[in-house]
C-alpha positions in Angstrom: -13.4 -35.0 9.3 -15.3 -32.0 10.5 -14.3 -28.3 10.6 -15.8 -24.8 11.2 -15.2 -22.0 8.7 -16.0 -18.7 9.5 -18.9 -17.5 7.8 -20.5 -18.3 4.5 -23.9 -17.4 2.8 -26.9 -19.8 3.5 -29.2 -19.8 0.7 -32.0 -21.6 2.9 -31.8 -19.2 5.8 -31.2 -16.3 3.3 -28.1 -14.9 5.4 -24.8 -15.1 6.4 -24.3 -17.8 8.9 -21.4 -20.1 10.2 -20.4 -22.7 7.9 -19.7 -26.6 8.7 -16.8 -28.2 6.5 -16.6 -31.8 5.8 -14.2 -33.7 3.8 -13.9 -37.1 2.3 -11.1 -38.9 0.4 -11.5 -41.4 -2.3 -8.9 -43.7 -3.9 -9.0 -43.9 -7.8 -6.7 -45.8 -9.8 -5.0 -44.2 -12.7 -4.8 -45.7 -16.1 -1.0 -46.4 -15.5 -1.9 -48.4 -12.3 -0.7 -45.7 -9.9 -3.5 -44.6 -7.3 -4.8 -41.4 -6.3 -6.6 -39.4 -3.7 -9.3 -37.3 -4.7 -10.7 -35.1 -1.6 -13.7 -33.2 -1.8 -14.7 -30.7 0.8 -18.7 -30.0 1.3 -19.8 -26.8 3.4 -23.2 -26.8 5.1 -24.7 -24.3 7.0 -24.1 -25.0 11.0 -27.9 -23.5 11.8 -30.4 -25.5 9.2 -27.5 -27.9 7.9 -28.3 -27.4 4.0 -25.7 -27.6 1.4 -23.7 -24.3 0.9 -20.7 -25.0 -0.8 -18.7 -27.8 -2.4 -14.9 -27.7 -3.1 -13.0 -30.4 -5.1 -9.3 -30.9 -3.7 -6.3 -31.7 -5.7 -6.2 -35.4 -6.8 -2.7 -36.4 -5.1 -0.8 -39.4 -5.1 -0.4 -41.9 -2.9 2.8 -43.5 -4.3 4.3 -43.1 -7.6 5.6 -46.5 -8.1 8.2 -45.6 -10.6 12.1 -45.7 -10.1 12.0 -46.4 -6.2 10.1 -49.7 -6.6 11.4 -53.3 -7.8 9.3 -54.8 -10.4 8.0 -57.4 -8.1 7.6 -55.1 -5.4 5.4 -53.1 -7.5 3.1 -55.9 -8.8 2.3 -57.0 -5.3 1.8 -52.9 -4.1 -0.6 -52.9 -6.9 -2.6 -56.0 -5.7 -3.3 -54.2 -2.4 -6.4 -52.2 -2.3 -6.5 -48.3 -2.6 -7.6 -47.8 0.9 -5.8 -50.4 2.7 -2.7 -48.8 1.0 -3.7 -45.8 2.4 -3.8 -47.0 6.0 -0.5 -48.8 5.6 1.2 -45.3 4.5 -0.5 -43.1 7.3 0.4 -45.8 10.2 4.1 -46.4 10.4 6.0 -46.4 13.5 8.8 -43.8 14.1 11.5 -44.5 16.5 12.7 -40.9 16.8 9.0 -39.3 17.0 8.1 -42.5 19.2 4.7 -42.4 17.8 2.6 -43.2 14.7 3.2 -41.3 11.7 2.9 -41.4 7.9 5.8 -42.6 5.5 7.1 -40.1 2.5 9.8 -40.5 -0.3 8.9 -44.4 -0.2 10.9 -47.3 -2.1 9.8 -50.9 -1.9 11.7 -54.0 -2.6 10.9 -57.9 -1.7 13.0 -59.5 1.0 12.2 -63.2 2.0 8.6 -63.0 0.2 7.5 -59.8 2.3 7.0 -56.7 0.9 9.8 -53.9 2.6 8.4 -50.3 2.2 11.1 -48.0 3.3 11.4 -44.1 3.5 11.1 -41.0 5.7 8.9 -39.8 8.5 6.6 -37.1 7.5 6.7 -35.2 10.6 10.7 -35.4 11.7 12.2 -37.0 8.6 13.8 -40.2 10.0 14.2 -43.2 8.6 11.0 -45.4 8.8 10.3 -49.0 7.1 7.1 -51.0 7.2 7.2 -54.5 6.4 4.1 -56.3 4.6 3.8 -60.1 5.4 2.6 -62.5 2.7 -0.6 -63.8 3.1 
């Protein structure tokens, strides 16, 4: 993702210039098995493209698999790679918004061999669900 910031001091140009912001996300697994997204923001001079500044964002949890996951659902969810988990969470169809959205307040269970994630739409708060079939 690329974004423009107002101004920043470029040490290569030795002046204040427009600064371009790029951000990246990386999935990290905690010792307890929960996965987190680590965000990093880099700022570069819009004129000469040299590095200006770096910010490490908050490590936010993708999903805390505590009370709202059944034990079997928790073990299946943890076998899914972190970047795939992130895609699953960000691509849920909301019937109220009538568009793709994210899911929050997630709970999971196993039904007929499939992992079923239920929760709330991140935009309107309506009920949403995502079914992950067994491969």
